N, CA, C and O atoms as a MOPAC input file, in Angstrom:
PM7 MOZYME 1SCF
protein

 N    313.63600 1   -13.47100 1   186.65300 1
 C    312.92300 1   -12.51600 1   187.47400 1
 C    313.05900 1   -11.13300 1   186.84100 1
 O    314.13900 1   -10.74500 1   186.39400 1
 N    311.97000 1   -10.41100 1   186.81200 1
 C    311.98200 1    -9.04300 1   186.29700 1
 C    312.94900 1    -8.20200 1   187.13600 1
 O    312.95700 1    -8.32800 1   188.36000 1
 N    313.76000 1    -7.34800 1   186.50900 1
 C    314.72500 1    -6.52900 1   187.25700 1
 C    314.09000 1    -5.74400 1   188.41100 1
 O    314.73300 1    -5.53300 1   189.43900 1
 N    312.84600 1    -5.31600 1   188.25000 1
 C    312.14100 1    -4.58400 1   189.30500 1
 C    312.00000 1    -5.42700 1   190.57400 1
 O    311.96400 1    -4.88500 1   191.67800 1
 N    311.92200 1    -6.74500 1   190.41800 1
 C    311.69400 1    -7.63200 1   191.55700 1
 C    312.96900 1    -8.25400 1   192.11600 1
 O    312.91000 1    -8.94500 1   193.13300 1
 N    314.11200 1    -8.03000 1   191.48700 1
 C    315.35400 1    -8.61600 1   191.98500 1
 C    315.64300 1    -8.11500 1   193.38800 1
 O    315.55700 1    -6.92000 1   193.67000 1
 N    315.98600 1    -9.04700 1   194.26000 1
 C    316.29700 1    -8.71300 1   195.64000 1
 C    315.08300 1    -8.56400 1   196.52900 1
 O    315.23100 1    -8.33300 1   197.72900 1
 N    313.89300 1    -8.68900 1   195.98300 1
 C    312.65900 1    -8.57200 1   196.76600 1
 C    312.23700 1    -9.94800 1   197.27500 1
 O    312.45900 1   -10.95900 1   196.60900 1
 N    311.62800 1    -9.97700 1   198.45500 1
 C    311.06900 1   -11.21200 1   198.99700 1
 C    309.64800 1   -11.30800 1   198.45600 1
 O    308.73500 1   -10.65500 1   198.96100 1
 N    309.47100 1   -12.12400 1   197.43000 1
 C    308.21800 1   -12.13500 1   196.67700 1
 C    306.98300 1   -12.48400 1   197.49800 1
 O    305.92800 1   -11.90200 1   197.24900 1
 N    307.05300 1   -13.41600 1   198.47700 1
 C    305.83500 1   -13.65300 1   199.26500 1
 C    305.33000 1   -12.40700 1   199.98600 1
 O    304.13200 1   -12.29800 1   200.24800 1
 N    306.21600 1   -11.46300 1   200.31500 1
 C    305.76400 1   -10.21300 1   200.94100 1
 C    305.34300 1    -9.19000 1   199.89100 1
 O    304.35900 1    -8.47500 1   200.08100 1
 N    306.07000 1    -9.11800 1   198.80400 1
 C    305.79900 1    -8.12700 1   197.75700 1
 C    304.42600 1    -8.34200 1   197.12100 1
 O    303.69200 1    -7.38300 1   196.88300 1
 N    304.08900 1    -9.57400 1   196.85300 1
 C    302.81700 1    -9.89100 1   196.21200 1
 C    302.02000 1   -10.89300 1   197.02400 1
 O    301.54000 1   -11.89200 1   196.48900 1
 N    301.87700 1   -10.62800 1   198.32000 1
 C    301.24400 1   -11.58000 1   199.23400 1
 C    299.90400 1   -12.12400 1   198.73900 1
 O    299.69800 1   -13.33500 1   198.81300 1
 N    298.97500 1   -11.29300 1   198.23500 1
 C    297.69900 1   -11.86700 1   197.78200 1
 C    297.87000 1   -12.86600 1   196.64100 1
 O    297.19900 1   -13.89800 1   196.60600 1
 N    298.76300 1   -12.55900 1   195.71800 1
 C    298.98700 1   -13.47200 1   194.59800 1
 C    299.68800 1   -14.73100 1   195.07800 1
 O    299.33000 1   -15.83900 1   194.67900 1
 N    300.68600 1   -14.56100 1   195.93300 1
 C    301.41500 1   -15.70700 1   196.48000 1
 C    300.44900 1   -16.64800 1   197.19400 1
 O    300.50200 1   -17.86100 1   196.99700 1
 N    299.57300 1   -16.09300 1   198.01900 1
 C    298.59800 1   -16.91500 1   198.74400 1
 C    297.62800 1   -17.60000 1   197.78400 1
 O    297.20100 1   -18.72600 1   198.03600 1
 N    297.27800 1   -16.93100 1   196.69200 1
 C    296.35800 1   -17.51400 1   195.71500 1
 C    296.99400 1   -18.69200 1   194.99400 1
 O    296.29400 1   -19.63600 1   194.62700 1
 N    298.30700 1   -18.65900 1   194.78400 1
 C    298.98600 1   -19.74000 1   194.06500 1
 C    299.26000 1   -20.95700 1   194.93800 1
 O    299.42300 1   -22.05800 1   194.41300 1
 N    299.31500 1   -20.78800 1   196.25500 1
 C    299.65900 1   -21.89700 1   197.14300 1
 C    298.76900 1   -23.12800 1   196.98700 1
 O    299.29500 1   -24.24100 1   196.97900 1
 N    297.44600 1   -22.98600 1   196.86200 1
 C    296.60800 1   -24.18600 1   196.76500 1
 C    296.57700 1   -24.81800 1   195.37300 1
 O    295.81200 1   -25.75500 1   195.14700 1
 N    297.38700 1   -24.32900 1   194.44300 1
 C    297.37300 1   -24.85700 1   193.07400 1
 C    297.64100 1   -26.36100 1   193.06500 1
 O    298.48900 1   -26.85500 1   193.80900 1
 N    296.91200 1   -27.07500 1   192.21900 1
 C    297.09000 1   -28.52000 1   192.06300 1
 C    297.44700 1   -28.81400 1   190.60900 1
 O    297.37200 1   -27.92800 1   189.75800 1
 N    297.82900 1   -30.04000 1   190.32600 1
 C    298.15000 1   -30.40400 1   188.94600 1
 C    296.89700 1   -30.40900 1   188.07800 1
 O    297.00100 1   -30.30100 1   186.85600 1
 N    295.71100 1   -30.53100 1   188.68200 1
 C    294.46000 1   -30.48600 1   187.92400 1
 C    294.06700 1   -29.05200 1   187.58800 1
 O    293.36000 1   -28.81600 1   186.60800 1
 N    294.51600 1   -28.10000 1   188.39000 1
 C    294.19900 1   -26.69300 1   188.16400 1
 C    292.84900 1   -26.30200 1   188.71700 1
 O    292.02200 1   -27.15900 1   189.03000 1
 N    292.62800 1   -25.00500 1   188.83600 1
 C    291.36500 1   -24.48200 1   189.32400 1
 C    291.41400 1   -22.96900 1   189.43200 1
 O    292.47600 1   -22.36200 1   189.30400 1
 N    290.26200 1   -22.36800 1   189.66800 1
 C    290.14300 1   -20.91700 1   189.77000 1
 C    290.25400 1   -20.47500 1   191.21800 1
 O    289.73400 1   -21.13400 1   192.11800 1
 N    290.93500 1   -19.35300 1   191.44000 1
 C    291.01200 1   -18.73300 1   192.75800 1
 C    290.65100 1   -17.25700 1   192.61200 1
 O    290.83200 1   -16.66700 1   191.54700 1
 N    290.14500 1   -16.67600 1   193.68100 1
 C    289.80600 1   -15.25200 1   193.71400 1
 C    290.56300 1   -14.60500 1   194.86200 1
 O    290.77700 1   -15.22500 1   195.90400 1
 N    290.97000 1   -13.35300 1   194.66600 1
 C    291.70400 1   -12.62400 1   195.69200 1
 C    291.58100 1   -11.13200 1   195.41500 1
 O    291.17500 1   -10.72600 1   194.32600 1
 N    291.93300 1   -10.32400 1   196.40400 1
 C    291.93400 1    -8.87300 1   196.23300 1
 C    293.34900 1    -8.40400 1   195.94600 1
 O    294.29800 1    -8.83500 1   196.60000 1
 N    293.48800 1    -7.52300 1   194.96900 1
 C    294.78000 1    -6.92700 1   194.63900 1
 C    294.57100 1    -5.43100 1   194.45200 1
 O    293.88900 1    -4.99800 1   193.52300 1
 N    295.16200 1    -4.65100 1   195.34000 1
 C    295.03200 1    -3.19000 1   195.31100 1
 C    293.56600 1    -2.76600 1   195.27600 1
 O    293.19300 1    -1.84800 1   194.54600 1
 N    292.73700 1    -3.44800 1   196.07600 1
 C    291.33000 1    -3.11000 1   196.20400 1
 C    290.41200 1    -3.67200 1   195.14200 1
 O    289.19700 1    -3.49000 1   195.22100 1
 N    290.95900 1    -4.35000 1   194.15200 1
 C    290.14000 1    -4.91700 1   193.07200 1
 C    290.08900 1    -6.43700 1   193.20200 1
 O    291.09400 1    -7.08000 1   193.50500 1
 N    288.90600 1    -7.00200 1   192.96900 1
 C    288.76700 1    -8.45300 1   193.01400 1
 C    289.33300 1    -9.05600 1   191.72900 1
 O    288.99800 1    -8.61800 1   190.62900 1
 N    290.18800 1   -10.05600 1   191.87800 1
 C    290.83800 1   -10.71100 1   190.74600 1
 C    290.46900 1   -12.18600 1   190.72800 1
 O    290.19900 1   -12.78000 1   191.77200 1
 N    290.45900 1   -12.77100 1   189.54200 1
 C    290.18500 1   -14.19600 1   189.35000 1
 C    291.32000 1   -14.76600 1   188.50600 1
 O    291.62400 1   -14.24600 1   187.43200 1
 N    291.93700 1   -15.82300 1   188.98800 1
 C    293.09400 1   -16.40200 1   188.31400 1
 C    292.96500 1   -17.91400 1   188.25800 1
 O    292.58300 1   -18.55500 1   189.23700 1
 N    293.28900 1   -18.47200 1   187.10500 1
 C    293.34400 1   -19.92400 1   186.96000 1
 C    294.75500 1   -20.35400 1   187.32900 1
 O    295.72300 1   -19.85100 1   186.75900 1
 N    294.88300 1   -21.27600 1   188.27500 1
 C    296.20000 1   -21.73500 1   188.72200 1
 C    296.29800 1   -23.25200 1   188.63400 1
 O    295.31500 1   -23.97100 1   188.81000 1
 N    297.50500 1   -23.71300 1   188.35700 1
 C    297.79400 1   -25.14800 1   188.39900 1
 C    299.28300 1   -25.32200 1   188.60800 1
 O    300.06000 1   -24.38500 1   188.42400 1
 N    299.67200 1   -26.51200 1   188.99100 1
 C    301.08700 1   -26.83200 1   189.19300 1
 C    301.60900 1   -27.59000 1   187.99000 1
 O    300.91000 1   -28.41600 1   187.40200 1
 N    302.84800 1   -27.29500 1   187.63300 1
 C    303.49600 1   -27.99800 1   186.53000 1
 C    303.99700 1   -29.34900 1   187.02700 1
 O    303.91800 1   -29.64400 1   188.21900 1
 N    304.50500 1   -30.16000 1   186.12500 1
 C    305.09500 1   -31.44200 1   186.51500 1
 C    306.29400 1   -31.25000 1   187.43600 1
 O    306.66300 1   -32.16300 1   188.17400 1
 N    306.90400 1   -30.06600 1   187.39800 1
 C    308.03400 1   -29.73900 1   188.27500 1
 C    307.56200 1   -29.13000 1   189.59400 1
 O    308.38000 1   -28.65800 1   190.38400 1
 N    306.24500 1   -29.13500 1   189.84000 1
 C    305.62700 1   -28.62400 1   191.05800 1
 C    305.69700 1   -27.10000 1   191.18700 1
 O    305.59100 1   -26.57300 1   192.29400 1
 N    305.87300 1   -26.39100 1   190.07900 1
 C    305.86600 1   -24.93000 1   190.10400 1
 C    304.44500 1   -24.42300 1   189.89700 1
 O    303.76900 1   -24.87400 1   188.97200 1
 N    303.96700 1   -23.49000 1   190.73900 1
 C    302.63600 1   -22.93700 1   190.52300 1
 C    302.66000 1   -21.91900 1   189.38800 1
 O    303.56200 1   -21.08500 1   189.30700 1
 N    301.66000 1   -21.99800 1   188.51200 1
 C    301.53800 1   -21.07800 1   187.38400 1
 C    300.11000 1   -20.55800 1   187.37600 1
 O    299.16400 1   -21.32300 1   187.56600 1
 N    299.95300 1   -19.25500 1   187.15400 1
 C    298.62100 1   -18.68000 1   187.12600 1
 C    298.45600 1   -17.68300 1   186.00000 1
 O    299.41900 1   -17.07500 1   185.53300 1
 N    297.20800 1   -17.52800 1   185.57200 1
 C    296.87900 1   -16.55000 1   184.54500 1
 C    295.46200 1   -16.07500 1   184.79700 1
 O    294.56700 1   -16.88000 1   185.05900 1
 N    295.25800 1   -14.77900 1   184.71900 1
 C    293.91000 1   -14.28600 1   184.95900 1
 C    293.80100 1   -12.79500 1   184.77700 1
 O    294.63600 1   -12.15800 1   184.13400 1
 N    292.73300 1   -12.24400 1   185.37100 1
 C    292.50900 1   -10.80400 1   185.25400 1
 C    292.38400 1   -10.17300 1   186.60400 1
 O    292.19100 1    -8.96100 1   186.70400 1

């Protein structure tokens, strides 16, 4: 975890991103969400260990 985020409750700190990662599947897919007023698009999928991973703009 980045030192800036240590001790933070991440679902509250980054709620839009957290919510976007929740529906991730092992097949992957695109999700859209608002972050600080800007629309973002992120590709998300779950790893074999069931961890959600996302990358986008």
